[in-house]
C-alpha positions as MATLAB code, in Angstrom:
seq = 'MSNIAVPTSIKSVLLRHTRGRSNPIEFEGVTDSSESRSMMKGNEFSHMKVGTSPKYGSVSTASVPFNFIGRVQTVLFISWGFICCKVAKDSVLRMDAKLRDNFFYEAFLYYNPLFMVAMMVWLWGVNVWVFLQSRVNFAKVFDLDQNHLTPREIWKIASWMTILVLTSMTAYLYLYSHGEVSLAASQPVLLYCTLPLLLVFPFDVLYASSRFFFIRTLIRLTIPLQPITFADFFVADVLTSMAKVISDIERSTCRMYNRQVATIAWFEADDICGSHSIWIPCFLAFPYFCRFLQCLRQYYDTREMTSLSNALKYATSFPVIFLSALKYHVLPEMWHGVYRPLWLLCSVINSCFSFYWDVSRDWDLGFFSGSFKSRNPLLRTNLLYNNKWVYYWAISSNLLLRCAWTYKLSAHLRHNYLTVFTFSGLEMLRRFQWIFFRVENEYNKMLTRTSLQVPMKEMTIEAERLLSPSHHVV';
ca = [
       0.057   -0.309    0.099;
       2.853    2.547    0.631;
       4.110    2.332   -2.982;
       0.835    3.062   -4.479;
       0.531    6.470   -6.125;
      -2.413    8.528   -4.523;
      -3.764   10.799   -7.272;
      -4.022   14.038   -5.942;
      -6.973   15.358   -8.131;
      -9.200   13.131   -5.842;
     -10.131   15.199   -2.914;
     -13.561   15.666   -1.277;
     -15.960   18.438   -1.109;
     -16.130   20.910    1.526;
     -13.195   19.558    3.186;
      -9.828   21.496    2.171;
      -8.410   24.423    3.703;
      -7.788   27.646    1.081;
      -4.141   27.240    1.046;
      -2.061   24.189    0.742;
       1.655   23.309    1.755;
       4.229   23.854   -0.709;
       5.675   20.572    0.083;
       4.435   17.209   -1.937;
       0.946   16.220   -1.025;
       1.301   13.748    1.574;
      -1.085   10.414    2.635;
      -1.531    9.683    6.180;
       2.130   10.761    6.622;
       3.819    9.064    3.857;
       6.626   11.076    1.943;
       9.017   10.141   -0.905;
      11.688    9.436    1.486;
      12.671    5.943    2.241;
      12.369    6.010    6.059;
       8.942    7.208    5.493;
       8.152    4.445    3.305;
       9.614    1.948    5.600;
       7.557    3.355    8.523;
       4.332    3.272    6.706;
       4.930   -0.602    5.862;
       4.876   -1.247    9.715;
       2.695    1.524   10.768;
      -0.422    1.918    7.670;
      -2.503   -0.692    8.995;
      -2.625    0.324   12.911;
      -3.407    3.853   11.331;
      -6.521    2.785    9.594;
      -7.651    1.209   12.605;
      -7.517    3.710   15.161;
      -8.657    6.556   12.442;
      -5.536    9.146   13.342;
      -4.710   11.760   11.012;
      -1.372   14.155   10.768;
      -3.503   17.287   11.157;
      -5.344   16.383   14.573;
      -2.687   13.983   15.966;
      -5.237   11.737   17.078;
      -9.075   11.521   17.541;
      -8.673   12.846   21.174;
      -7.337   16.184   19.865;
     -10.340   16.476   17.059;
     -12.497   18.846   19.644;
     -10.866   21.887   20.170;
     -11.926   24.257   22.622;
     -13.247   27.620   21.707;
     -11.328   30.615   22.367;
     -12.398   33.797   23.175;
     -12.813   35.268   19.702;
     -14.923   32.392   18.972;
     -17.404   32.608   21.644;
     -17.830   36.226   21.038;
     -18.432   35.245   17.284;
     -20.796   32.841   18.582;
     -22.828   35.092   20.999;
     -22.962   37.807   17.985;
     -24.389   35.138   15.821;
     -26.983   34.113   18.256;
     -28.167   37.726   19.195;
     -28.246   38.781   15.445;
     -30.493   35.701   14.536;
     -32.723   36.505   17.752;
     -33.124   40.466   16.284;
     -33.904   39.100   12.881;
     -36.334   36.577   13.997;
     -38.021   39.573   15.966;
     -38.075   41.825   13.242;
     -39.313   39.099   10.823;
     -42.339   38.243   13.290;
     -43.265   41.845   13.859;
     -43.403   42.417   10.332;
     -45.708   39.642    9.573;
     -48.113   40.564   12.208;
     -48.093   43.988   10.692;
     -49.475   43.033    7.180;
     -53.132   42.527    6.245;
     -54.522   39.166    7.587;
     -56.142   38.431    4.242;
     -52.697   38.350    2.444;
     -50.518   37.058    5.073;
     -50.540   33.528    4.509;
     -49.929   33.728    0.904;
     -47.156   36.342    1.411;
     -45.538   33.827    3.844;
     -45.753   31.152    1.052;
     -43.927   33.445   -1.209;
     -41.249   34.160    1.703;
     -41.149   30.565    2.322;
     -40.497   29.737   -1.401;
     -37.562   31.946   -1.778;
     -35.800   31.349    1.490;
     -36.595   27.656    2.526;
     -34.302   26.045    0.075;
     -31.101   28.237    1.095;
     -32.079   27.638    4.689;
     -32.141   23.746    3.834;
     -28.709   23.840    2.155;
     -27.403   25.508    5.421;
     -29.009   23.006    7.386;
     -27.137   20.420    5.196;
     -23.639   21.972    5.684;
     -24.503   22.371    9.483;
     -25.097   18.385    9.347;
     -21.956   17.664    7.542;
     -20.289   19.254   10.136;
     -21.559   17.182   12.947;
     -20.674   14.033   10.479;
     -17.143   15.154   10.435;
     -16.996   15.688   14.355;
     -18.165   12.344   15.002;
     -15.717   10.725   12.403;
     -13.119   12.294   14.295;
     -14.099   11.210   17.781;
     -14.892    7.551   16.456;
     -12.641    4.660   14.880;
     -14.021    5.825   11.154;
     -10.921    7.394    9.359;
     -12.994    9.441    6.929;
     -10.111   10.932    5.581;
      -8.786    7.599    3.967;
     -12.293    7.080    2.622;
     -12.431   10.023    0.572;
      -8.509   10.178   -0.227;
      -8.021   13.416    1.519;
      -4.678   14.676    2.332;
      -4.032   16.714    5.440;
      -5.523   19.972    4.646;
      -9.222   18.954    4.652;
     -11.449   21.411    6.750;
     -12.298   20.783   10.576;
     -15.521   20.708   11.757;
     -15.398   24.115   13.347;
     -14.546   25.544    9.767;
     -17.445   23.814    8.118;
     -19.732   25.318   11.099;
     -18.303   28.814   10.433;
     -19.319   28.223    6.571;
     -22.966   27.102    7.798;
     -23.184   30.128   10.224;
     -22.414   32.715    7.588;
     -25.097   31.083    5.396;
     -27.738   31.151    8.105;
     -27.016   34.769    8.883;
     -27.153   35.775    5.175;
     -30.374   33.758    4.447;
     -32.174   35.209    7.517;
     -30.922   38.885    7.272;
     -32.120   38.825    3.972;
     -35.465   37.349    4.687;
     -35.889   39.896    7.659;
     -35.393   42.888    5.343;
     -37.785   41.278    2.845;
     -40.352   41.020    5.271;
     -39.734   44.182    6.862;
     -39.667   46.136    3.811;
     -42.998   44.908    2.388;
     -44.560   45.210    5.575;
     -43.943   49.016    5.643;
     -44.884   49.682    1.854;
     -41.116   49.441    0.043;
     -42.468   46.808   -2.364;
     -39.680   47.300   -4.938;
     -36.934   47.214   -2.294;
     -38.571   44.199   -0.813;
     -38.477   42.595   -4.151;
     -34.914   43.270   -4.305;
     -33.805   41.371   -1.207;
     -34.053   37.775   -2.813;
     -32.494   38.621   -5.955;
     -29.468   40.136   -4.205;
     -29.189   36.812   -2.021;
     -29.485   34.630   -5.035;
     -26.844   36.424   -6.875;
     -24.443   36.680   -4.152;
     -24.124   33.177   -2.685;
     -23.610   31.784   -6.420;
     -20.699   35.094   -6.701;
     -19.145   33.876   -3.255;
     -18.877   30.267   -4.413;
     -17.095   31.186   -7.724;
     -14.960   33.918   -6.201;
     -11.648   33.833   -8.107;
      -9.286   34.736   -5.319;
      -7.631   32.587   -2.593;
     -10.088   33.416    0.185;
     -13.113   31.711    1.652;
     -11.640   28.166    1.378;
     -10.626   28.605   -2.200;
      -9.590   25.103   -3.107;
     -12.982   23.586   -1.731;
     -15.051   25.801   -3.663;
     -13.566   25.075   -6.756;
     -13.561   21.408   -5.932;
     -17.104   21.671   -5.312;
     -17.713   23.121   -8.739;
     -15.842   20.563  -10.470;
     -17.646   18.109   -8.660;
     -21.218   19.494   -9.673;
     -19.728   19.326  -13.422;
     -18.700   15.492  -13.003;
     -22.232   14.761  -11.809;
     -23.809   16.394  -14.910;
     -21.463   14.898  -17.492;
     -19.863   11.543  -15.838;
     -17.221   11.091  -18.488;
     -14.636    9.717  -16.159;
     -14.686    7.039  -13.705;
     -16.813    7.638  -10.805;
     -15.158    8.276   -7.403;
     -16.596    7.553   -3.710;
     -16.633   11.301   -3.463;
     -18.507   11.606   -6.794;
     -21.505    9.269   -5.886;
     -21.637   10.455   -2.236;
     -22.382   13.986   -3.286;
     -24.706   12.906   -6.070;
     -26.794   10.801   -3.558;
     -26.701   13.699   -0.966;
     -27.921   15.910   -3.678;
     -31.054   13.190   -4.439;
     -32.079   14.310   -0.867;
     -32.507   18.073   -1.842;
     -34.160   17.330   -4.998;
     -37.187   19.730   -3.516;
     -34.499   22.159   -2.738;
     -33.236   22.227   -6.088;
     -37.048   22.304   -7.624;
     -37.704   25.256   -5.376;
     -34.749   26.984   -6.283;
     -35.514   26.812  -10.087;
     -38.916   28.357   -9.095;
     -37.593   31.067   -7.028;
     -35.560   31.738   -9.745;
     -38.379   31.851  -12.442;
     -40.052   34.432  -10.400;
     -37.184   36.590  -10.303;
     -36.442   36.406  -13.735;
     -39.884   37.154  -14.677;
     -40.352   40.090  -11.993;
     -42.947   38.403  -10.164;
     -41.255   38.931   -6.484;
     -43.361   40.314   -3.719;
     -46.732   39.694   -5.723;
     -49.427   36.991   -5.299;
     -50.672   37.162   -8.861;
     -48.493   34.242   -9.355;
     -50.857   31.630   -7.421;
     -52.611   30.938  -10.690;
     -52.207   27.441  -11.881;
     -51.511   28.663  -15.419;
     -48.847   30.776  -14.352;
     -45.356   30.702  -16.186;
     -43.702   29.891  -13.074;
     -46.924   27.766  -11.608;
     -48.141   24.478  -11.030;
     -48.218   23.657  -14.666;
     -44.687   24.208  -15.384;
     -42.960   21.248  -16.988;
     -39.607   22.255  -15.371;
     -40.707   21.547  -11.772;
     -40.802   17.646  -11.920;
     -37.273   17.812  -14.539;
     -35.696   19.375  -11.598;
     -37.017   17.192   -9.336;
     -35.659   14.290  -11.524;
     -32.542   15.690  -12.436;
     -30.275   14.783   -9.319;
     -31.645   10.827   -9.514;
     -30.756   10.851  -13.396;
     -27.180   12.116  -12.396;
     -27.032    9.325  -10.001;
     -28.544    6.813  -12.880;
     -26.090    7.952  -15.242;
     -23.276    7.451  -12.548;
     -24.562    3.741  -12.231;
     -24.415    3.350  -15.872;
     -20.934    4.590  -16.091;
     -19.894    2.348  -13.232;
     -21.132   -0.716  -14.969;
     -19.245    0.463  -17.976;
     -16.074    0.392  -16.015;
     -16.519   -2.880  -13.892;
     -19.058   -4.910  -15.612;
     -20.764   -5.531  -12.237;
     -24.416   -6.239  -12.347;
     -25.129   -4.685   -8.920;
     -24.362   -1.179  -10.821;
     -27.282   -2.109  -13.033;
     -29.497   -2.737   -9.848;
     -28.545    0.389   -8.424;
     -29.322    2.225  -11.645;
     -32.832    0.516  -11.748;
     -33.409    1.882   -7.935;
     -32.706    5.451   -8.869;
     -34.887    4.858  -12.319;
     -37.890    3.805  -10.027;
     -38.374    7.469   -8.749;
     -38.817    9.071  -12.292;
     -42.730    7.385  -12.340;
     -43.197    8.944   -8.622;
     -42.378   12.305   -9.713;
     -43.658   12.503  -13.240;
     -47.113   10.803  -12.345;
     -47.406   13.227   -9.767;
     -47.038   16.193  -11.885;
     -49.512   14.670  -14.333;
     -52.403   16.137  -11.499;
     -52.521   19.926  -13.265;
     -52.385   18.222  -16.953;
     -55.338   15.899  -16.619;
     -58.894   15.822  -15.681;
     -59.309   15.403  -12.024;
     -61.543   12.235  -12.426;
     -58.788   10.754  -14.642;
     -56.580   11.804  -11.877;
     -58.361    9.882   -8.850;
     -59.564    7.033  -10.727;
     -56.154    6.377  -13.019;
     -52.876    8.291  -12.010;
     -53.015    8.757   -8.431;
     -53.375    4.683   -7.233;
     -50.483    4.338  -10.120;
     -48.772    7.306   -8.142;
     -49.350    5.188   -4.788;
     -47.921    1.918   -6.303;
     -44.971    3.581   -7.683;
     -44.024    5.554   -4.461;
     -44.499    1.914   -2.371;
     -42.113    0.235   -5.323;
     -39.527    2.979   -4.733;
     -39.617    3.350   -1.203;
     -39.352   -0.688   -0.428;
     -36.389   -0.796   -2.940;
     -34.693    2.150   -1.689;
     -35.026    1.201    2.058;
     -33.456   -2.346    1.156;
     -30.636   -0.855   -1.012;
     -29.808    1.466    2.203;
     -29.658   -1.394    4.348;
     -28.204   -4.465    2.651;
     -25.599   -2.309    0.244;
     -24.923    0.691    1.591;
     -24.716    0.010    5.127;
     -23.743   -3.875    4.457;
     -26.109   -4.875    7.253;
     -27.692   -8.268    7.584;
     -30.985   -7.546    8.411;
     -32.328   -8.641    5.260;
     -30.698  -12.151    5.207;
     -31.991  -12.874    8.616;
     -28.806  -13.974   10.369;
     -28.924  -14.315   14.230;
     -26.017  -16.499   14.385;
     -23.223  -13.503   14.485;
     -22.498  -11.698   17.819;
     -24.420   -8.912   16.275;
     -27.887  -10.375   15.316;
     -29.164   -8.747   12.014;
     -26.052   -6.495   11.668;
     -22.513   -7.412   10.881;
     -19.806   -8.614   12.731;
     -17.547   -5.566   12.579;
     -19.070   -2.632   13.960;
     -17.068    0.500   14.158;
     -19.628    2.347   16.571;
     -19.660    1.362   20.037;
     -23.391    1.294   20.746;
     -25.472   -1.373   18.994;
     -28.927    0.164   19.434;
     -28.139    2.960   16.772;
     -27.685    0.528   14.048;
     -31.421   -0.937   14.845;
     -32.582    2.791   15.371;
     -31.312    4.132   12.034;
     -32.962    0.583    9.995;
     -36.320    1.252   11.477;
     -35.980    4.947   11.268;
     -34.740    4.898    7.590;
     -37.971    2.477    6.693;
     -40.340    5.247    7.953;
     -38.557    8.460    6.773;
     -38.423    6.339    3.162;
     -42.169    6.229    3.094;
     -42.025   10.046    3.969;
     -39.987   10.652    1.034;
     -42.688   10.116   -1.572;
     -44.622   12.920    0.236;
     -41.841   15.620    0.173;
     -41.131   14.788   -3.504;
     -44.493   14.491   -5.028;
     -45.189   17.573   -7.173;
     -48.888   17.918   -6.676;
     -48.508   18.520   -2.869;
     -45.855   21.451   -3.166;
     -48.641   23.897   -1.719;
     -48.393   22.458    1.275;
     -45.674   24.245    2.559;
     -45.504   23.469    6.215;
     -45.987   19.834    5.641;
     -43.224   20.345    2.803;
     -40.985   21.814    5.035;
     -41.191   19.247    8.244;
     -41.048   16.219    5.536;
     -37.979   18.115    3.811;
     -36.299   18.432    6.929;
     -36.821   14.953    7.913;
     -35.113   13.804    4.812;
     -32.006   16.089    5.615;
     -32.099   13.747    8.873;
     -32.444   10.894    7.040;
     -29.644   11.704    4.672;
     -27.440   12.959    7.656;
     -28.082    9.366    9.434;
     -27.022    7.492    6.072;
     -23.814    9.142    5.622;
     -22.844    7.678    9.165;
     -23.071    4.278    8.128;
     -22.188    4.415    4.524;
     -18.939    5.926    5.392;
     -18.370    3.457    7.941;
     -19.276    0.686    5.377;
     -16.519    1.703    2.969;
     -14.099    2.383    5.629;
     -14.837   -1.348    6.975;
     -14.070   -2.314    3.274;
     -10.730   -0.847    3.218;
      -9.780   -2.288    6.583;
     -11.059   -5.758    5.250;
      -9.000   -5.227    1.995;
      -6.045   -4.249    3.970;
      -6.172   -7.082    6.294;
      -6.305   -9.401    3.417;
      -3.483   -7.554    1.132;
      -0.748   -8.165    3.899;
      -1.041  -11.830    4.792;
      -0.790  -12.318    1.017;
       1.795  -10.624    0.308;
       3.558  -12.410    3.124;
       2.633  -15.680    1.832;
       3.877  -14.801   -1.849;
       7.105  -13.814   -0.284;
       7.400  -17.118    1.714;
       6.454  -19.221   -1.262;
       8.839  -17.650   -3.415;
      11.570  -18.397   -0.622;
      10.833  -22.214   -0.525;
      10.432  -22.542   -4.249;
      13.889  -21.011   -4.642;
      16.782  -23.496   -5.628;
      19.011  -22.301   -3.117;
      16.660  -23.433   -0.590;
      16.629  -26.956   -1.343;
      19.589  -29.390   -0.475;
      19.436  -32.868   -2.582;
];
């Protein structure tokens, strides 16, 4: 393993510092020196087990106490968030009661998807923090060097995203409630322009390497012309949980482009950005289509039939999305008599298929094999997390949340915004939970491959020694 060249182009999204070091990239302490190579041969497997990283030294040093400046920043963030919430609440109560619900839904359409993006970044920081505290060496799983972002840096990004979105929403509600409609309409437009500009900002600030890698990853997701890495399909799977977020961003952008911000005339179903828009189901299906193409690319590279089965799993989401969208294009009796039962059937098939794949393939648990002979019934022999109950909890909660997935993904339910908000948040939590066991399973496989490779190499050397003529005395 110590002589294997690690491609420097494989990095993980949101996991690198802005500035790298001038020396050659090191991988778990490996350098080009012969001394380092000899040390790696003896210590590589033990490093993989304890999950250490040169940057952190050991998992016990992963949690760094907040310094004084960090505490002040935390207090300021919380105080500003409280002020924004108070001003937003007073602004909503100031509006006319007849228009309040409609206008609140419009504000929800603009700002809910961005809040969900910030929430996913917060949760990813928690994932990384737990990995550092546990025996799961996520840096090896993603082929990272020692310059990846720390949990505190990820949370700092999430904090600024949350504050920006909350400030823009407060200004939007305050200006509209005080009669400044044109200024209110400019707030979401400015926000939707600012965030992409920060993402593509060309200078070496704001974690530039992480931002640029994220952009490259999105391009690779759209056009999978190269072999799929773990980071590629990992990000694509996360985006499938954000399909509703992507669809809402499209609707918000459509309204801004057509100058329909801070109005309520758009509630007509035949509006250009309304319920009849064909782009809504297309953007809902887009992450699943990208993941579908990735599976086909994996089959092209490996010829493994499991890749085709995985592609079929993602293909079962397309009937759910497009049958749901037919509600706005067919007569009510046709919807209730024909298409709604078909939609329910496709939803059940997709939920069951996805649940099976999560537990049996992504997590590699023995739930469906019904094995009670191992020391971990219905699970697997090697568990890296200490508490077994979390695995049983993950299996049961994943089943419930997979069923809820069809509700939040369905195009004909998009106006039930509070319910959609709840189920979208639950889907984020399901994906947050999925990440723990998906990365753990991948690291488990790396441990297994390493433990098998070392004895095989020793056996090969011993066989050559025994077969050598110099070791035979006639």
